[in-house]
C-alpha positions in Angstrom: 95.5 -63.9 93.4 94.4 -66.3 90.7 92.8 -68.6 93.2 90.9 -65.6 94.7 89.6 -64.7 91.2 88.5 -68.4 90.7 86.8 -68.4 94.1 84.9 -65.2 93.3 83.8 -66.7 90.0 82.5 -69.9 91.7 80.7 -67.9 94.4 79.0 -65.6 91.9 77.2 -68.3 89.9 73.7 -67.3 91.1 74.4 -68.0 94.8 74.8 -66.0 97.9 78.4 -64.8 98.2 80.6 -64.6 101.3 82.5 -61.5 102.0 86.2 -62.0 101.2 88.0 -60.3 104.0 91.6 -59.7 105.0 93.3 -60.7 108.2 93.2 -57.0 109.1 89.4 -57.1 108.8 89.3 -60.1 111.0 91.6 -58.6 113.6 89.3 -55.5 113.8 86.2 -57.7 114.0 87.5 -59.6 117.0 86.7 -56.6 119.2 83.0 -57.6 118.7 82.1 -60.4 121.1 79.4 -61.6 118.7 82.0 -62.6 116.1 82.3 -66.3 115.6 85.6 -67.6 114.1 86.0 -71.1 112.7 89.4 -72.6 112.0 88.9 -75.5 109.6 92.4 -76.8 109.7 93.3 -80.2 111.2 93.5 -80.6 115.0 97.3 -80.9 114.7 97.6 -77.7 112.7 95.3 -75.9 115.2 97.4 -77.1 118.2 100.5 -75.5 116.6 99.0 -72.1 116.9 95.6 -70.5 116.3 93.6 -67.2 116.7 92.4 -66.8 120.3 88.8 -67.6 120.6 88.5 -69.6 117.3 86.8 -73.0 117.3 88.6 -75.8 115.6 86.1 -77.6 113.3 88.1 -79.4 110.6 86.6 -79.2 107.2 87.0 -83.0 106.9 84.4 -83.2 109.6 82.0 -80.6 108.3 79.0 -83.0 108.1 79.2 -83.3 111.9 79.4 -79.6 112.8 77.8 -77.5 110.0 74.5 -77.2 111.9 76.2 -75.7 114.9 77.3 -72.6 113.0 75.4 -69.6 114.3 73.1 -67.9 111.8 72.7 -64.8 113.9 76.4 -63.8 114.2 79.1 -62.8 111.8 81.1 -65.9 111.0 84.7 -65.7 109.9 86.2 -68.9 108.4 89.9 -69.5 107.8 92.4 -72.3 107.3 96.1 -72.2 106.4 95.7 -70.1 103.3 92.1 -70.1 102.1 91.6 -73.3 100.1 89.9 -75.4 102.8 88.0 -72.5 104.1 86.6 -71.8 100.7 85.3 -75.4 100.6 83.7 -74.9 104.0 82.1 -71.5 103.0 80.6 -73.0 99.8 79.2 -75.9 101.8 77.6 -73.6 104.3 76.2 -71.4 101.6 74.6 -74.5 100.1 73.0 -75.1 103.5 71.5 -71.6 103.6 74.1 -69.6 105.5 74.5 -66.0 104.5 76.6 -64.1 107.0 79.9 -65.7 106.1 83.3 -64.1 105.8 86.1 -65.9 104.0 89.5 -64.9 105.4 91.9 -64.4 102.5 95.4 -65.8 103.2 94.3 -67.6 106.4 96.6 -68.2 109.3 99.6 -67.7 107.1 98.6 -64.1 106.4 97.7 -63.6 110.0 101.2 -64.7 111.2 102.9 -62.7 108.4 101.3 -59.6 110.0 102.7 -60.8 113.3 99.2 -60.9 114.9 99.1 -63.0 118.1 98.4 -66.7 118.1 97.8 -68.9 121.0 98.5 -72.6 121.6 
């Protein structure tokens, strides 16, 4: 929770803010075909299990993919917990993106709820 407070403080310094959402919010949003989910974990982590329909764009490669993020869709970004996804969200905010959702707890929270993953 302390990290979440720090993230909120960082995002609130005169910049656009992402919505910080739960995995329950993400699961509900997946019924909308316009939702775009980005998993910023490594390819190896993604291969071990991921949310169906998510694209795997590792945060380490953000310079190569950031411009492909749709601006006309709700974008949900997650990683293992929310550390790397927070970095990706901040990067995208700095590039002018506004419709961003940071998934609190990441894939770990998703699996703790026993939501389905695919390989």
